[in-house]
C-alpha positions as a Markdown table, in Angstrom:
| # | Residue | x | y | z |
|---|---|---|---|---|
| 1 | Met | 0.0 | 0.0 | 0.0 |
| 2 | Ser | 1.5 | 3.3 | -1.1 |
| 3 | Gln | 1.9 | 6.1 | 1.3 |
| 4 | Glu | 0.7 | 9.6 | 0.4 |
| 5 | Pro | 3.4 | 12.2 | 0.3 |
| 6 | Val | 3.3 | 14.5 | 3.2 |
| 7 | Ser | 3.7 | 18.1 | 2.3 |
| 8 | Pro | 5.7 | 20.1 | 4.8 |
| 9 | Glu | 3.8 | 22.4 | 6.9 |
| 10 | Pro | 4.8 | 26.1 | 6.5 |
| 11 | Val | 6.8 | 27.4 | 9.3 |
| 12 | Ser | 5.8 | 30.8 | 10.4 |
| 13 | Pro | 8.5 | 33.1 | 11.7 |
| 14 | Glu | 8.5 | 33.6 | 15.4 |
| 15 | Pro | 7.1 | 36.9 | 16.4 |
| 16 | Val | 9.7 | 39.4 | 17.5 |
| 17 | Ser | 8.8 | 41.0 | 20.8 |
| 18 | Pro | 9.5 | 44.7 | 21.1 |
| 19 | Glu | 11.9 | 44.0 | 23.9 |
| 20 | Gln | 14.1 | 41.7 | 21.8 |
| 21 | Pro | 15.8 | 43.1 | 18.6 |
| 22 | Ser | 15.3 | 41.3 | 15.4 |
| 23 | Ala | 18.1 | 39.1 | 14.2 |
| 24 | Gln | 18.0 | 40.8 | 10.8 |
| 25 | Val | 18.9 | 44.2 | 12.3 |
| 26 | Thr | 22.7 | 44.6 | 11.9 |
| 27 | Ala | 24.8 | 46.5 | 14.3 |
| 28 | Pro | 26.6 | 49.6 | 13.0 |
| 29 | Gln | 30.2 | 49.1 | 12.1 |
| 30 | Thr | 32.6 | 50.6 | 14.6 |
| 31 | Gly | 35.1 | 51.9 | 12.0 |
| 32 | Ala | 32.7 | 54.2 | 10.1 |
| 33 | Ala | 30.3 | 56.8 | 11.2 |
| 34 | Pro | 26.9 | 57.3 | 9.6 |
| 35 | Ala | 26.9 | 59.9 | 6.7 |
| 36 | Ser | 24.8 | 62.2 | 8.7 |
| 37 | Ala | 27.3 | 62.1 | 11.6 |
| 38 | Gln | 30.4 | 62.8 | 9.5 |
| 39 | Gln | 32.0 | 66.2 | 10.1 |
| 40 | Gln | 31.2 | 68.7 | 7.5 |
| 41 | Pro | 33.9 | 71.2 | 6.3 |
| 42 | Gly | 33.8 | 74.5 | 8.0 |
| 43 | Pro | 33.4 | 77.8 | 6.2 |
| 44 | Asn | 37.2 | 78.3 | 6.1 |
| 45 | Gln | 38.1 | 74.7 | 5.3 |
| 46 | Pro | 38.3 | 73.3 | 1.7 |
| 47 | Gly | 35.8 | 70.7 | 0.6 |
| 48 | Pro | 36.8 | 67.2 | -0.4 |
| 49 | Asn | 37.3 | 68.1 | -4.0 |
| 50 | Gln | 38.8 | 71.5 | -3.5 |
| 51 | Pro | 42.6 | 72.1 | -3.5 |
| 52 | Leu | 44.3 | 73.0 | -0.3 |
| 53 | Pro | 45.2 | 76.7 | 0.0 |
| 54 | Glu | 48.9 | 77.6 | -0.5 |
| 55 | Gln | 50.7 | 78.1 | 2.7 |
| 56 | Pro | 53.0 | 81.2 | 2.9 |
| 57 | Val | 56.6 | 80.4 | 2.8 |
| 58 | Pro | 58.4 | 81.9 | 5.8 |
| 59 | Glu | 61.1 | 84.4 | 5.0 |
| 60 | Gln | 64.5 | 83.0 | 5.5 |
| 61 | Pro | 67.0 | 85.3 | 7.1 |
| 62 | Ala | 70.4 | 85.8 | 5.6 |
| 63 | Pro | 73.2 | 83.6 | 7.0 |
| 64 | Pro | 75.0 | 85.4 | 9.8 |
| 65 | Trp | 78.3 | 85.4 | 7.9 |
| 66 | Ile | 76.8 | 87.3 | 5.0 |
| 67 | Gln | 75.2 | 90.2 | 7.0 |
| 68 | Pro | 78.4 | 92.3 | 7.3 |
| 69 | Tyr | 78.9 | 92.1 | 3.5 |
| 70 | Ile | 75.4 | 93.3 | 2.9 |
| 71 | Thr | 75.7 | 96.2 | 5.3 |
| 72 | Tyr | 79.1 | 97.2 | 3.9 |
| 73 | Thr | 77.7 | 97.2 | 0.3 |
| 74 | Leu | 74.6 | 99.1 | 1.3 |
| 75 | Val | 76.2 | 101.8 | 3.3 |
| 76 | Thr | 78.9 | 102.3 | 0.7 |
| 77 | Phe | 76.1 | 102.8 | -1.9 |
| 78 | Leu | 74.4 | 105.3 | 0.4 |
| 79 | Lys | 77.6 | 107.2 | 0.8 |
| 80 | Leu | 78.1 | 107.4 | -3.0 |
| 81 | Phe | 74.4 | 108.3 | -3.5 |
| 82 | Ala | 74.7 | 111.2 | -0.9 |
| 83 | Arg | 77.8 | 112.5 | -2.6 |
| 84 | Thr | 76.2 | 112.4 | -6.0 |
| 85 | Phe | 72.9 | 114.1 | -5.3 |
| 86 | Tyr | 73.8 | 116.4 | -2.3 |
| 87 | Arg | 76.5 | 118.9 | -1.4 |
| 88 | Gly | 78.1 | 118.3 | 1.9 |
| 89 | Glu | 79.6 | 120.8 | 4.3 |
| 90 | Phe | 81.4 | 119.1 | 7.1 |
| 91 | Ser | 83.8 | 120.5 | 9.6 |
| 92 | Trp | 85.5 | 119.7 | 13.0 |
| 93 | Val | 84.8 | 121.6 | 16.2 |
| 94 | Gly | 88.2 | 122.9 | 17.4 |
| 95 | Asp | 91.3 | 120.8 | 16.7 |
| 96 | Pro | 90.3 | 117.1 | 16.4 |
| 97 | Leu | 92.3 | 114.4 | 18.2 |
| 98 | Pro | 94.9 | 112.6 | 16.1 |
| 99 | Asn | 93.3 | 110.0 | 13.7 |
| 100 | Pro | 89.8 | 111.1 | 14.8 |
| 101 | Trp | 88.0 | 108.1 | 13.1 |
| 102 | Asn | 90.0 | 105.5 | 15.0 |
| 103 | Asp | 88.9 | 103.8 | 18.3 |
| 104 | Leu | 85.4 | 105.1 | 18.1 |
| 105 | Arg | 83.0 | 103.3 | 20.6 |
| 106 | Val | 80.0 | 105.6 | 20.5 |
| 107 | Val | 78.6 | 107.9 | 17.7 |
| 108 | Ala | 75.9 | 110.3 | 18.9 |
| 109 | Ile | 73.9 | 112.1 | 16.2 |
| 110 | Leu | 72.4 | 115.2 | 17.8 |
| 111 | Asn | 69.5 | 117.3 | 16.4 |
| 112 | His | 67.5 | 114.4 | 15.0 |
| 113 | Thr | 65.1 | 115.8 | 12.4 |
| 114 | Ser | 64.5 | 113.1 | 9.8 |
| 115 | Leu | 64.9 | 109.4 | 9.0 |
| 116 | Tyr | 67.3 | 110.5 | 6.2 |
| 117 | Glu | 70.3 | 110.9 | 8.6 |
| 118 | Trp | 71.9 | 108.2 | 6.6 |
| 119 | Leu | 72.8 | 110.9 | 4.1 |
| 120 | Tyr | 75.6 | 111.9 | 6.5 |
| 121 | Ala | 77.4 | 108.7 | 5.4 |
| 122 | Ala | 78.8 | 111.1 | 2.8 |
| 123 | Cys | 81.4 | 112.4 | 5.3 |
| 124 | Val | 82.7 | 109.1 | 6.8 |
| 125 | Pro | 85.7 | 107.1 | 5.5 |
| 126 | Gln | 85.5 | 103.5 | 4.4 |
| 127 | Ser | 87.1 | 102.4 | 7.6 |
| 128 | Phe | 84.1 | 103.7 | 9.5 |
| 129 | Ile | 81.7 | 101.8 | 7.2 |
| 130 | Arg | 83.7 | 98.6 | 7.7 |
| 131 | Arg | 83.6 | 99.0 | 11.4 |
| 132 | Leu | 79.8 | 99.6 | 11.3 |
| 133 | Ala | 79.3 | 96.5 | 9.1 |
| 134 | Trp | 81.3 | 94.1 | 11.3 |
| 135 | His | 81.0 | 95.7 | 14.8 |
| 136 | Gly | 78.2 | 98.2 | 14.7 |
| 137 | Val | 75.3 | 98.3 | 17.1 |
| 138 | Val | 72.3 | 100.5 | 16.3 |
| 139 | Pro | 69.3 | 100.9 | 18.6 |
| 140 | Val | 66.2 | 101.6 | 16.5 |
| 141 | Ala | 62.7 | 102.6 | 17.9 |
| 142 | Glu | 60.2 | 99.7 | 17.8 |
| 143 | Lys | 57.7 | 101.9 | 16.0 |
| 144 | Thr | 60.2 | 102.4 | 13.2 |
| 145 | Ile | 61.5 | 98.9 | 12.9 |
| 146 | Gln | 57.9 | 97.6 | 12.5 |
| 147 | Arg | 57.2 | 99.7 | 9.4 |
| 148 | Pro | 57.3 | 97.4 | 6.3 |
| 149 | Met | 59.9 | 98.9 | 4.1 |
| 150 | Val | 61.6 | 101.4 | 6.4 |
| 151 | Gly | 62.1 | 98.7 | 9.1 |
| 152 | Gln | 63.7 | 96.3 | 6.6 |
| 153 | Phe | 66.0 | 99.1 | 5.5 |
| 154 | Phe | 67.2 | 99.9 | 9.0 |
| 155 | Arg | 67.7 | 96.2 | 9.8 |
| 156 | Met | 70.6 | 96.2 | 7.3 |
| 157 | Val | 72.5 | 99.4 | 8.3 |
| 158 | Ala | 74.6 | 97.7 | 11.0 |
| 159 | His | 75.8 | 94.3 | 12.1 |
| 160 | His | 73.5 | 94.4 | 15.2 |
| 161 | Val | 70.2 | 96.4 | 15.0 |
| 162 | Val | 68.3 | 96.3 | 18.3 |
| 163 | Ser | 64.6 | 97.2 | 18.5 |
| 164 | Ile | 63.9 | 99.3 | 21.6 |
| 165 | Thr | 60.7 | 100.6 | 23.2 |
| 166 | Arg | 62.2 | 104.0 | 24.2 |
| 167 | Lys | 61.9 | 102.9 | 27.8 |
| 168 | Arg | 64.5 | 101.7 | 30.2 |
| 169 | Asp | 63.4 | 98.1 | 30.0 |
| 170 | His | 64.7 | 94.7 | 28.7 |
| 171 | Thr | 65.1 | 96.1 | 25.2 |
| 172 | Trp | 67.5 | 98.7 | 26.4 |
| 173 | Glu | 69.4 | 96.0 | 28.4 |
| 174 | Ala | 69.8 | 94.1 | 25.1 |
| 175 | Val | 71.7 | 97.1 | 23.8 |
| 176 | Leu | 74.0 | 97.3 | 26.8 |
| 177 | Gln | 74.7 | 93.6 | 26.6 |
| 178 | Arg | 76.1 | 94.2 | 23.1 |
| 179 | Leu | 78.8 | 96.6 | 24.5 |
| 180 | Glu | 81.6 | 94.1 | 24.4 |
| 181 | Gly | 84.7 | 93.5 | 22.4 |
| 182 | Asn | 85.2 | 96.1 | 19.6 |
| 183 | Thr | 81.6 | 97.2 | 19.2 |
| 184 | Met | 80.6 | 100.7 | 18.1 |
| 185 | Val | 77.2 | 102.1 | 19.0 |
| 186 | Val | 75.5 | 104.6 | 16.7 |
| 187 | Met | 72.6 | 106.3 | 18.4 |
| 188 | Leu | 70.2 | 109.2 | 18.4 |
| 189 | Pro | 70.2 | 110.3 | 22.1 |
| 190 | Glu | 67.1 | 112.5 | 21.8 |
| 191 | Gly | 65.0 | 109.4 | 21.0 |
| 192 | Arg | 62.5 | 111.2 | 18.7 |
| 193 | Met | 62.4 | 113.6 | 15.8 |
| 194 | Lys | 62.2 | 117.3 | 15.9 |
| 195 | Arg | 59.3 | 118.8 | 14.0 |
| 196 | Ala | 59.3 | 122.1 | 12.0 |
| 197 | Thr | 58.1 | 123.9 | 15.2 |
| 198 | Gly | 61.4 | 123.1 | 16.9 |
| 199 | Leu | 59.6 | 120.8 | 19.3 |
| 200 | Asp | 58.8 | 117.1 | 19.2 |
| 201 | Leu | 55.5 | 115.5 | 18.1 |
| 202 | His | 53.9 | 116.2 | 21.5 |
| 203 | Gly | 55.1 | 119.8 | 21.7 |
| 204 | Asn | 57.9 | 119.2 | 24.1 |
| 205 | Pro | 61.5 | 120.5 | 23.9 |
| 206 | Met | 64.1 | 118.3 | 22.3 |
| 207 | Ser | 65.9 | 117.1 | 25.4 |
| 208 | Ile | 68.6 | 114.4 | 25.6 |
| 209 | Arg | 67.6 | 111.2 | 27.2 |
| 210 | Gly | 69.7 | 109.4 | 29.7 |
| 211 | Gly | 70.4 | 106.2 | 27.7 |
| 212 | Ile | 73.7 | 107.6 | 26.4 |
| 213 | Ala | 74.9 | 108.0 | 30.0 |
| 214 | Asp | 74.4 | 104.3 | 30.5 |
| 215 | Val | 76.4 | 103.5 | 27.4 |
| 216 | Leu | 79.3 | 105.8 | 28.4 |
| 217 | Asn | 79.3 | 104.4 | 31.9 |
| 218 | Ser | 79.6 | 100.9 | 30.5 |
| 219 | Leu | 82.7 | 101.5 | 28.3 |
| 220 | Pro | 86.1 | 101.5 | 30.0 |
| 221 | Glu | 87.9 | 103.1 | 27.0 |
| 222 | Gly | 87.5 | 104.5 | 23.5 |
| 223 | Arg | 86.2 | 107.7 | 21.9 |
| 224 | Leu | 82.8 | 109.4 | 21.6 |
| 225 | Leu | 82.1 | 111.0 | 18.2 |
| 226 | Leu | 79.5 | 113.8 | 18.6 |
| 227 | Ala | 77.8 | 114.5 | 15.2 |
| 228 | Tyr | 76.0 | 117.9 | 15.2 |
| 229 | Ser | 73.4 | 117.8 | 12.5 |
| 230 | Gly | 72.4 | 121.0 | 10.7 |
| 231 | Gly | 68.9 | 119.5 | 10.2 |
| 232 | Leu | 67.3 | 117.8 | 7.3 |
| 233 | His | 63.8 | 119.4 | 7.1 |
| 234 | His | 64.7 | 121.1 | 3.8 |
| 235 | Ile | 65.3 | 117.6 | 2.4 |
| 236 | Gln | 62.6 | 115.5 | 4.1 |
| 237 | His | 60.5 | 116.5 | 7.0 |
| 238 | Pro | 58.4 | 114.0 | 9.0 |
| 239 | Gly | 55.4 | 113.0 | 6.8 |
| 240 | Gln | 57.0 | 113.9 | 3.5 |
| 241 | Arg | 57.1 | 110.8 | 1.2 |
| 242 | Leu | 59.9 | 111.7 | -1.2 |
| 243 | Pro | 63.1 | 113.7 | -0.5 |
| 244 | Asn | 64.3 | 116.8 | -2.2 |
| 245 | Phe | 67.5 | 116.4 | -4.2 |
| 246 | Phe | 70.5 | 118.7 | -4.9 |
| 247 | Arg | 70.4 | 120.4 | -1.5 |
| 248 | Thr | 73.2 | 121.1 | 1.0 |
| 249 | Ile | 73.7 | 119.0 | 4.1 |
| 250 | Arg | 75.7 | 120.3 | 7.0 |
| 251 | Met | 77.3 | 118.6 | 10.0 |
| 252 | Asn | 79.9 | 119.5 | 12.6 |
| 253 | Leu | 82.0 | 116.8 | 14.3 |
| 254 | Glu | 83.7 | 116.6 | 17.6 |
| 255 | Val | 85.7 | 113.7 | 19.2 |
| 256 | Val | 85.8 | 113.2 | 22.9 |
| 257 | Asp | 87.9 | 110.7 | 24.9 |
| 258 | Ile | 85.4 | 108.7 | 26.9 |
| 259 | Pro | 87.4 | 108.0 | 30.1 |
| 260 | Thr | 88.5 | 111.6 | 30.4 |
| 261 | Tyr | 84.9 | 112.9 | 29.7 |
| 262 | Arg | 83.4 | 110.4 | 32.2 |
| 263 | Gln | 85.8 | 111.2 | 35.0 |
| 264 | Gln | 85.4 | 114.9 | 34.6 |
| 265 | Leu | 81.6 | 114.6 | 35.1 |
| 266 | Leu | 82.0 | 112.2 | 37.9 |
| 267 | Asp | 84.3 | 114.5 | 39.7 |
| 268 | Glu | 81.9 | 117.4 | 39.3 |
| 269 | His | 78.6 | 115.7 | 39.9 |
| 270 | Gly | 79.3 | 112.3 | 41.5 |
| 271 | Glu | 77.8 | 109.0 | 40.6 |
| 272 | Ala | 74.3 | 110.0 | 41.5 |
| 273 | Gly | 74.3 | 113.1 | 39.3 |
| 274 | Phe | 76.3 | 111.5 | 36.4 |
| 275 | Arg | 73.3 | 110.7 | 34.2 |
| 276 | Lys | 71.8 | 114.1 | 34.5 |
| 277 | Ala | 75.1 | 115.8 | 34.0 |
| 278 | Val | 75.6 | 113.9 | 30.7 |
| 279 | Thr | 72.2 | 115.0 | 29.3 |
| 280 | Arg | 72.7 | 118.6 | 30.2 |
| 281 | Asp | 76.2 | 118.8 | 28.8 |
| 282 | Leu | 75.2 | 117.2 | 25.5 |
| 283 | Glu | 72.2 | 119.6 | 25.2 |
| 284 | His | 74.6 | 122.5 | 25.7 |
| 285 | Arg | 77.0 | 121.2 | 23.2 |
| 286 | Arg | 74.2 | 120.6 | 20.6 |
| 287 | Asp | 72.8 | 124.1 | 21.0 |
| 288 | Gln | 76.3 | 125.6 | 20.7 |
| 289 | His | 77.8 | 123.5 | 17.8 |
| 290 | Cys | 74.9 | 122.5 | 15.5 |
| 291 | Pro | 75.2 | 124.4 | 12.1 |
| 292 | Pro | 72.3 | 126.8 | 11.3 |
| 293 | Glu | 69.4 | 125.0 | 9.8 |
| 294 | Ile | 68.5 | 125.6 | 6.2 |
| 295 | Lys | 64.8 | 126.5 | 5.8 |
| 296 | Pro | 62.7 | 124.3 | 3.5 |
């Protein structure tokens, strides 16, 4: 007797209770985040198909060994430029010391009227330029050194250019720390420019600041060159963009032995009054020996 085939009964899926997750639900992969959760590029960030912006290449400073050669070439060019386009009148106050350009440790330019004092390079010998390039220290106001083109220019006028804040702070200490070996400091002791009114920007008289006394008190020997400027307002006054050419520039020069000068003021005023005595003496010398200014 044949048996009837038995058809399999349909198996119904087991109901899934809301407390138990279905086996067909796959867990999210741990290595990838959902598309909605991926971080979107910010407003200043390039998209996935956009090229990255070019990064500015930092300016590489010149190697230290080449700086003196750059300074020497630049100042020599400025000397030739000044002699070509200007007429210089330079003279000594009294009888100068023998070999007056030798053994200079401090050069003080008095009667500061313009950023074009570099024109006075017309009167210096090449030995002075060589000394400036290899051993020169020039403090420059922070405000000036931060100006784009002017600041870059003044960074190259000496071997060591030190940015100062015009206050007796750590920036001035950085200048004093350079006073070693055979260095020569070139400075503007008034610390600001004289305007056409004969006063500074704030209407104050052009007094000498005490920083030069600190320098003279730190040097055991050497000479001080006092450069009395005849003023440069007729060539370029503060605020004027381009200078006037084919004019006359005037300067009187005086050389002082530093140890003798320092001891004289110490004997008269003592250690406590030395700083004030230096500023008063230099103001007197400036008012007495500066050439008459040429009107613009």
